[in-house]
C-alpha positions in Angstrom: -0.6 -5.6 8.6 1.8 -7.4 6.3 4.4 -9.9 7.6 7.2 -7.6 6.4 5.8 -4.7 8.5 5.7 -7.0 11.6 9.4 -7.8 11.2 10.2 -4.1 11.2 8.4 -3.7 14.5 10.4 -6.6 16.0 13.7 -5.1 14.9 12.6 -1.7 16.3 11.6 -3.2 19.6 14.9 -5.1 19.9 16.7 -1.8 19.3 14.7 0.2 21.8 14.4 -2.4 24.6 17.9 -1.8 26.1 17.3 1.9 26.1 13.9 1.5 27.9 15.4 -1.0 30.4 18.2 1.4 31.3 15.8 4.3 31.6 13.5 2.4 33.9 16.4 1.3 36.1 17.7 4.9 36.4 14.3 6.4 37.1 13.3 3.6 39.6 16.6 3.0 41.2 16.8 2.7 44.9 18.0 5.8 46.6 21.7 5.9 47.5 22.4 5.1 51.1 23.0 8.6 52.3 22.5 9.9 55.8 23.1 13.3 57.4 23.2 14.5 61.0 23.3 18.2 61.7 24.0 20.2 64.8 23.8 24.0 65.1 24.1 27.0 67.3 22.4 30.4 66.9 19.1 31.2 65.2 18.8 30.3 61.5 18.8 33.3 59.0 20.9 35.4 61.4 24.6 36.2 61.3 25.2 34.2 64.6 23.9 30.9 63.0 26.5 28.1 62.6 25.9 24.5 61.7 28.0 21.3 61.3 26.6 18.6 59.1 28.1 15.1 59.1 27.4 13.1 55.9 27.6 9.3 55.5 27.4 7.6 52.1 27.1 3.9 51.7 28.0 3.2 55.3 31.2 5.2 55.2 32.1 8.6 56.5 31.7 11.0 53.5 32.4 14.6 54.7 31.8 17.3 57.2 30.2 20.6 56.1 30.3 23.9 58.1 27.8 26.6 57.4 27.5 30.0 59.0 25.7 33.3 58.8 22.6 34.5 57.2 23.5 33.1 53.7 24.7 29.8 55.2 27.6 29.6 52.9 29.1 26.2 53.6 32.6 24.8 53.5 33.8 21.2 53.4 36.0 20.5 56.4 38.8 17.9 56.3 38.5 15.0 58.7 41.9 14.6 60.4 41.3 11.5 62.6 40.4 10.6 66.2 41.4 12.7 69.1 40.3 13.5 72.7 38.9 16.5 74.4 38.6 16.9 78.2 39.0 13.1 78.6 36.3 12.3 76.0 36.7 10.5 72.7 36.6 13.1 69.9 37.9 13.7 66.4 39.5 16.6 64.6 38.5 18.5 61.5 40.5 21.2 59.7 39.2 24.3 58.1 40.6 24.8 54.6 43.3 27.5 54.3 43.5 27.8 58.1 47.2 27.1 58.3 46.9 23.9 60.3 44.2 25.2 62.7 41.7 22.6 63.6 38.6 22.0 65.6 38.1 19.1 68.0 34.6 17.7 68.1 33.3 15.6 71.0 29.8 14.3 71.5 28.3 15.0 74.9 24.9 14.7 76.6 23.8 18.1 75.4 25.0 17.9 71.8 28.5 18.2 70.5 31.3 20.3 71.9 33.5 22.0 69.3 36.8 23.3 70.6 39.0 25.5 68.5 42.6 24.4 69.1 44.0 27.7 68.1 41.9 29.9 70.4 41.1 27.2 72.9 37.4 28.4 72.9 34.5 25.9 73.0 31.0 26.0 71.7 28.2 23.5 72.2 26.2 22.8 69.0 22.7 21.2 69.5 21.1 18.6 67.2 19.0 20.2 64.5 15.8 18.4 63.6 15.6 18.0 59.8 12.0 16.7 60.2 10.1 19.2 62.4 6.8 17.7 63.5 3.8 18.9 61.5 5.8 20.4 58.7 5.5 18.0 55.7 7.0 20.6 53.3 10.5 20.5 54.7 10.7 16.8 55.5 14.2 15.4 55.2 14.3 11.7 54.3 18.0 11.3 54.8 18.2 13.2 58.1 18.6 11.6 61.5 15.2 11.0 63.1 16.4 12.0 66.6 19.4 13.1 68.5 20.1 9.5 69.6 20.4 8.3 66.0 22.5 11.3 65.1 24.9 10.7 68.0 25.1 7.0 67.0 26.1 7.9 63.4 28.7 10.4 64.7 30.3 7.8 66.9 30.1 5.0 64.3 31.4 6.9 61.3 33.5 9.8 62.6 35.0 8.7 65.9 37.3 6.0 64.4 
């Protein structure tokens, strides 16, 4: 190899080094700090199924998602702030295009109680395990490991 050819390789390496460095950083970056806790009622893949997922990103409340029915179409709910329900700390969420209607969500020992302020009806949603034991194909690395952790996230990020 001639000295001139060697210089061309150095120039080429200097040009490609930043691209390779950025590529490696993007591919090997640490996962974002994302957490999700989900509660549901009804049997999945049926019309009676409903779920509420509470998302946390980078240690801040991110959003609340409501899914229902067989297709599990989900809707982002608007967090409205702290509230109270039957003497318990709670928070409110609003359903888009509901004309001010809101749900009050209060953790309790059985799960979370969801009260519709418009109809004054209440449902209890139960923690949904995103990591069912023995099922490695549907493992959820960002899901709460147990109900205690899920309740802790709910209180820490959504109750204030």
